[in-house]
FIROMAR-278240 format. One record per atom (N, C-alpha, C): residue number from 0; residue in one letter; atom name; y, z, x. Coordinates in Angstrom, 2 decimals, always signed. Layout:
# FIROMAR-278240
+-----+-----+------+---------+---------+---------+
|   n | res | atom |   north |      up |    east |
+-----+-----+------+---------+---------+---------+
| NUM |   a |   CA |       Y |       Z |       X |
...
+-----+-----+------+---------+---------+---------+
END
This chain:
# FIROMAR-278240
+-----+-----+------+---------+---------+---------+
|   n | res | atom |   north |      up |    east |
+-----+-----+------+---------+---------+---------+
|   0 |   m |    N |   -1.16 |   +0.00 |   +0.85 |
|   0 |   m |   CA |   +0.00 |   +0.00 |   +0.00 |
|   0 |   m |    C |   +1.23 |   +0.00 |   +0.90 |
|   1 |   a |    N |   +2.04 |   -1.03 |   +0.84 |
|   1 |   a |   CA |   +3.24 |   -1.14 |   +1.65 |
|   1 |   a |    C |   +4.44 |   -0.71 |   +0.84 |
|   2 |   s |    N |   +5.40 |   -0.11 |   +1.50 |
|   2 |   s |   CA |   +6.63 |   +0.26 |   +0.82 |
|   2 |   s |    C |   +7.80 |   -0.21 |   +1.65 |
|   3 |   d |    N |   +8.89 |   -0.52 |   +0.98 |
|   3 |   d |   CA |  +10.09 |   -0.95 |   +1.67 |
|   3 |   d |    C |  +10.84 |   +0.28 |   +2.14 |
|   4 |   v |    N |  +11.33 |   +0.23 |   +3.36 |
|   4 |   v |   CA |  +12.09 |   +1.33 |   +3.94 |
|   4 |   v |    C |  +13.43 |   +0.77 |   +4.36 |
|   5 |   v |    N |  +14.49 |   +1.52 |   +4.14 |
|   5 |   v |   CA |  +15.80 |   +1.11 |   +4.60 |
|   5 |   v |    C |  +16.17 |   +2.00 |   +5.77 |
|   6 |   d |    N |  +16.49 |   +1.38 |   +6.91 |
|   6 |   d |   CA |  +16.82 |   +2.17 |   +8.09 |
|   6 |   d |    C |  +18.26 |   +2.67 |   +8.00 |
|   7 |   a |    N |  +18.66 |   +3.47 |   +8.97 |
|   7 |   a |   CA |  +19.99 |   +4.07 |   +8.95 |
|   7 |   a |    C |  +21.09 |   +3.02 |   +8.95 |
|   8 |   g |    N |  +20.82 |   +1.84 |   +9.46 |
|   8 |   g |   CA |  +21.80 |   +0.77 |   +9.47 |
|   8 |   g |    C |  +21.87 |   +0.01 |   +8.17 |
|   9 |   g |    N |  +21.04 |   +0.39 |   +7.19 |
|   9 |   g |   CA |  +21.07 |   -0.24 |   +5.89 |
|   9 |   g |    C |  +20.23 |   -1.50 |   +5.80 |
|  10 |   q |    N |  +19.45 |   -1.80 |   +6.83 |
|  10 |   q |   CA |  +18.64 |   -2.99 |   +6.83 |
|  10 |   q |    C |  +17.23 |   -2.66 |   +6.33 |
|  11 |   d |    N |  +16.65 |   -3.62 |   +5.61 |
|  11 |   d |   CA |  +15.28 |   -3.43 |   +5.13 |
|  11 |   d |    C |  +14.31 |   -3.47 |   +6.30 |
|  12 |   d |    N |  +13.33 |   -2.59 |   +6.27 |
|  12 |   d |   CA |  +12.29 |   -2.56 |   +7.29 |
|  12 |   d |    C |  +10.97 |   -2.52 |   +6.55 |
|  13 |   k |    N |  +10.19 |   -3.56 |   +6.67 |
|  13 |   k |   CA |   +8.91 |   -3.64 |   +5.96 |
|  13 |   k |    C |   +7.83 |   -2.84 |   +6.68 |
|  14 |   g |    N |   +8.18 |   -2.18 |   +7.77 |
|  14 |   g |   CA |   +7.19 |   -1.42 |   +8.51 |
|  14 |   g |    C |   +6.51 |   -2.29 |   +9.55 |
|  15 |   p |    N |   +5.54 |   -1.74 |  +10.24 |
|  15 |   p |   CA |   +4.87 |   -2.49 |  +11.29 |
|  15 |   p |    C |   +4.05 |   -3.65 |  +10.71 |
|  16 |   t |    N |   +3.98 |   -4.73 |  +11.47 |
|  16 |   t |   CA |   +3.18 |   -5.88 |  +11.05 |
|  16 |   t |    C |   +1.71 |   -5.63 |  +11.40 |
|  17 |   e |    N |   +0.85 |   -6.43 |  +10.85 |
|  17 |   e |   CA |   -0.58 |   -6.32 |  +11.18 |
|  17 |   e |    C |   -0.81 |   -6.54 |  +12.67 |
|  18 |   v |    N |   -0.05 |   -7.45 |  +13.26 |
|  18 |   v |   CA |   -0.19 |   -7.73 |  +14.69 |
|  18 |   v |    C |   +0.19 |   -6.50 |  +15.50 |
|  19 |   e |    N |   +1.28 |   -5.81 |  +15.11 |
|  19 |   e |   CA |   +1.70 |   -4.60 |  +15.81 |
|  19 |   e |    C |   +0.66 |   -3.49 |  +15.66 |
|  20 |   i |    N |   +0.11 |   -3.36 |  +14.49 |
|  20 |   i |   CA |   -0.93 |   -2.34 |  +14.26 |
|  20 |   i |    C |   -2.16 |   -2.64 |  +15.11 |
|  21 |   d |    N |   -2.58 |   -3.91 |  +15.11 |
|  21 |   d |   CA |   -3.73 |   -4.31 |  +15.92 |
|  21 |   d |    C |   -3.47 |   -4.05 |  +17.40 |
|  22 |   a |    N |   -2.22 |   -4.25 |  +17.86 |
|  22 |   a |   CA |   -1.89 |   -4.02 |  +19.27 |
|  22 |   a |    C |   -2.02 |   -2.55 |  +19.64 |
|  23 |   v |    N |   -1.58 |   -1.66 |  +18.74 |
|  23 |   v |   CA |   -1.70 |   -0.23 |  +19.01 |
|  23 |   v |    C |   -3.17 |   +0.17 |  +19.08 |
|  24 |   i |    N |   -3.96 |   -0.32 |  +18.14 |
|  24 |   i |   CA |   -5.39 |   +0.01 |  +18.13 |
|  24 |   i |    C |   -6.06 |   -0.52 |  +19.39 |
|  25 |   a |    N |   -5.70 |   -1.74 |  +19.78 |
|  25 |   a |   CA |   -6.27 |   -2.34 |  +20.99 |
|  25 |   a |    C |   -5.89 |   -1.55 |  +22.24 |
|  26 |   e |    N |   -4.68 |   -1.02 |  +22.25 |
|  26 |   e |   CA |   -4.21 |   -0.23 |  +23.39 |
|  26 |   e |    C |   -5.12 |   +0.98 |  +23.63 |
|  27 |   f |    N |   -5.75 |   +1.46 |  +22.56 |
|  27 |   f |   CA |   -6.64 |   +2.62 |  +22.67 |
|  27 |   f |    C |   -8.10 |   +2.21 |  +22.56 |
|  28 |   g |    N |   -8.38 |   +0.97 |  +22.93 |
|  28 |   g |   CA |   -9.76 |   +0.49 |  +22.98 |
|  28 |   g |    C |  -10.47 |   +0.52 |  +21.64 |
|  29 |   g |    N |   -9.72 |   +0.38 |  +20.55 |
|  29 |   g |   CA |  -10.32 |   +0.38 |  +19.23 |
|  29 |   g |    C |  -10.56 |   +1.77 |  +18.66 |
|  30 |   d |    N |  -10.20 |   +2.81 |  +19.40 |
|  30 |   d |   CA |  -10.41 |   +4.19 |  +18.94 |
|  30 |   d |    C |   -9.25 |   +4.59 |  +18.02 |
|  31 |   l |    N |   -9.50 |   +4.56 |  +16.71 |
|  31 |   l |   CA |   -8.44 |   +4.87 |  +15.74 |
|  31 |   l |    C |   -7.94 |   +6.31 |  +15.86 |
|  32 |   r |    N |   -8.85 |   +7.23 |  +16.13 |
|  32 |   r |   CA |   -8.43 |   +8.63 |  +16.26 |
|  32 |   r |    C |   -7.51 |   +8.82 |  +17.46 |
|  33 |   a |    N |   -7.80 |   +8.16 |  +18.55 |
|  33 |   a |   CA |   -6.94 |   +8.26 |  +19.73 |
|  33 |   a |    C |   -5.57 |   +7.64 |  +19.46 |
|  34 |   a |    N |   -5.55 |   +6.51 |  +18.75 |
|  34 |   a |   CA |   -4.28 |   +5.86 |  +18.40 |
|  34 |   a |    C |   -3.45 |   +6.76 |  +17.49 |
|  35 |   l |    N |   -4.08 |   +7.35 |  +16.48 |
|  35 |   l |   CA |   -3.37 |   +8.26 |  +15.58 |
|  35 |   l |    C |   -2.87 |   +9.49 |  +16.32 |
|  36 |   r |    N |   -3.70 |  +10.03 |  +17.20 |
|  36 |   r |   CA |   -3.32 |  +11.21 |  +17.96 |
|  36 |   r |    C |   -2.07 |  +10.92 |  +18.80 |
|  37 |   a |    N |   -2.04 |   +9.77 |  +19.46 |
|  37 |   a |   CA |   -0.89 |   +9.39 |  +20.28 |
|  37 |   a |    C |   +0.36 |   +9.18 |  +19.43 |
|  38 |   l |    N |   +0.21 |   +8.51 |  +18.30 |
|  38 |   l |   CA |   +1.36 |   +8.28 |  +17.42 |
|  38 |   l |    C |   +1.90 |   +9.60 |  +16.86 |
|  39 |   m |    N |   +1.01 |  +10.51 |  +16.51 |
|  39 |   m |   CA |   +1.45 |  +11.81 |  +16.00 |
|  39 |   m |    C |   +2.16 |  +12.61 |  +17.09 |
|  40 |   a |    N |   +1.68 |  +12.51 |  +18.32 |
|  40 |   a |   CA |   +2.34 |  +13.19 |  +19.44 |
|  40 |   a |    C |   +3.74 |  +12.59 |  +19.65 |
|  41 |   d |    N |   +3.86 |  +11.28 |  +19.53 |
|  41 |   d |   CA |   +5.17 |  +10.63 |  +19.66 |
|  41 |   d |    C |   +6.12 |  +11.10 |  +18.57 |
|  42 |   i |    N |   +5.64 |  +11.22 |  +17.34 |
|  42 |   i |   CA |   +6.47 |  +11.69 |  +16.23 |
|  42 |   i |    C |   +6.94 |  +13.12 |  +16.50 |
|  43 |   r |    N |   +6.04 |  +13.97 |  +16.99 |
|  43 |   r |   CA |   +6.39 |  +15.36 |  +17.30 |
|  43 |   r |    C |   +7.47 |  +15.40 |  +18.39 |
|  44 |   t |    N |   +7.32 |  +14.55 |  +19.42 |
|  44 |   t |   CA |   +8.31 |  +14.50 |  +20.50 |
|  44 |   t |    C |   +9.67 |  +14.05 |  +19.98 |
|  45 |   l |    N |   +9.68 |  +13.04 |  +19.13 |
|  45 |   l |   CA |  +10.94 |  +12.57 |  +18.55 |
|  45 |   l |    C |  +11.60 |  +13.67 |  +17.72 |
|  46 |   a |    N |  +10.81 |  +14.40 |  +16.94 |
|  46 |   a |   CA |  +11.36 |  +15.49 |  +16.12 |
|  46 |   a |    C |  +11.93 |  +16.60 |  +17.01 |
|  47 |   e |    N |  +11.24 |  +16.92 |  +18.10 |
|  47 |   e |   CA |  +11.74 |  +17.95 |  +19.02 |
|  47 |   e |    C |  +13.03 |  +17.49 |  +19.68 |
|  48 |   d |    N |  +13.10 |  +16.21 |  +20.06 |
|  48 |   d |   CA |  +14.33 |  +15.67 |  +20.65 |
|  48 |   d |    C |  +15.48 |  +15.75 |  +19.66 |
|  49 |   r |    N |  +15.20 |  +15.41 |  +18.40 |
|  49 |   r |   CA |  +16.22 |  +15.48 |  +17.36 |
|  49 |   r |    C |  +16.71 |  +16.92 |  +17.19 |
|  50 |   d |    N |  +15.78 |  +17.86 |  +17.18 |
|  50 |   d |   CA |  +16.15 |  +19.26 |  +17.00 |
|  50 |   d |    C |  +17.03 |  +19.75 |  +18.14 |
|  51 |   r |    N |  +16.76 |  +19.30 |  +19.36 |
|  51 |   r |   CA |  +17.57 |  +19.70 |  +20.50 |
|  51 |   r |    C |  +18.96 |  +19.06 |  +20.46 |
|  52 |   a |    N |  +19.07 |  +17.91 |  +19.85 |
|  52 |   a |   CA |  +20.33 |  +17.16 |  +19.84 |
|  52 |   a |    C |  +21.29 |  +17.64 |  +18.73 |
|  53 |   v |    N |  +20.80 |  +18.42 |  +17.77 |
|  53 |   v |   CA |  +21.63 |  +18.86 |  +16.65 |
|  53 |   v |    C |  +22.28 |  +20.18 |  +16.98 |
|  54 |   s |    N |  +23.57 |  +20.27 |  +16.71 |
|  54 |   s |   CA |  +24.31 |  +21.50 |  +16.98 |
|  54 |   s |    C |  +23.79 |  +22.63 |  +16.09 |
|  55 |   r |    N |  +23.43 |  +23.75 |  +16.69 |
|  55 |   r |   CA |  +22.94 |  +24.90 |  +15.93 |
|  55 |   r |    C |  +24.02 |  +25.47 |  +15.03 |
|  56 |   g |    N |  +25.28 |  +25.47 |  +15.46 |
|  56 |   g |   CA |  +26.36 |  +25.99 |  +14.64 |
|  56 |   g |    C |  +26.56 |  +25.17 |  +13.38 |
|  57 |   y |    N |  +26.34 |  +23.88 |  +13.50 |
|  57 |   y |   CA |  +26.50 |  +22.99 |  +12.35 |
|  57 |   y |    C |  +25.38 |  +23.21 |  +11.34 |
|  58 |   v |    N |  +24.19 |  +23.44 |  +11.81 |
|  58 |   v |   CA |  +23.02 |  +23.56 |  +10.96 |
|  58 |   v |    C |  +22.86 |  +24.96 |  +10.39 |
|  59 |   r |    N |  +23.32 |  +25.95 |  +11.13 |
|  59 |   r |   CA |  +23.05 |  +27.34 |  +10.79 |
|  59 |   r |    C |  +23.46 |  +27.70 |   +9.37 |
|  60 |   r |    N |  +24.73 |  +27.59 |   +9.03 |
|  60 |   r |   CA |  +25.17 |  +27.92 |   +7.67 |
|  60 |   r |    C |  +26.63 |  +27.50 |   +7.52 |
|  61 |   p |    N |  +27.07 |  +27.33 |   +6.29 |
|  61 |   p |   CA |  +28.47 |  +26.98 |   +6.06 |
|  61 |   p |    C |  +29.35 |  +28.21 |   +6.31 |
|  62 |   p |    N |  +30.65 |  +28.01 |   +6.58 |
|  62 |   p |   CA |  +31.53 |  +29.15 |   +6.80 |
|  62 |   p |    C |  +31.63 |  +30.03 |   +5.54 |
|  63 |   a |    N |  +31.91 |  +31.28 |   +5.77 |
|  63 |   a |   CA |  +32.06 |  +32.23 |   +4.66 |
|  63 |   a |    C |  +33.26 |  +31.83 |   +3.80 |
|  64 |   p |    N |  +33.24 |  +32.13 |   +2.50 |
|  64 |   p |   CA |  +34.38 |  +31.83 |   +1.62 |
|  64 |   p |    C |  +35.64 |  +32.47 |   +2.16 |
|  65 |   g |    N |  +36.75 |  +31.69 |   +2.15 |
|  65 |   g |   CA |  +38.03 |  +32.22 |   +2.61 |
|  65 |   g |    C |  +38.19 |  +32.14 |   +4.11 |
|  66 |   r |    N |  +37.20 |  +31.66 |   +4.82 |
|  66 |   r |   CA |  +37.27 |  +31.57 |   +6.28 |
|  66 |   r |    C |  +37.41 |  +30.11 |   +6.68 |
|  67 |   a |    N |  +38.30 |  +29.84 |   +7.58 |
|  67 |   a |   CA |  +38.52 |  +28.45 |   +8.01 |
|  67 |   a |    C |  +37.29 |  +27.94 |   +8.75 |
|  68 |   a |    N |  +37.00 |  +26.66 |   +8.56 |
|  68 |   a |   CA |  +35.83 |  +26.05 |   +9.20 |
|  68 |   a |    C |  +36.10 |  +25.77 |  +10.64 |
+-----+-----+------+---------+---------+---------+
END
């Protein structure tokens, strides 16, 4: 089941092509579990990088009522 995704730039992204999927699987010698494990590790790394790049003060909480931001 394919779904349309819109990236941050507002462009449609149909997701990876069959050729790209086959290339990832081939990179791991046909081992689907190894390919999934690597992709999940990449996603975790990207999420950790994102978390480090976001200002903690911005995310923590909004300013108290009556207090300047």
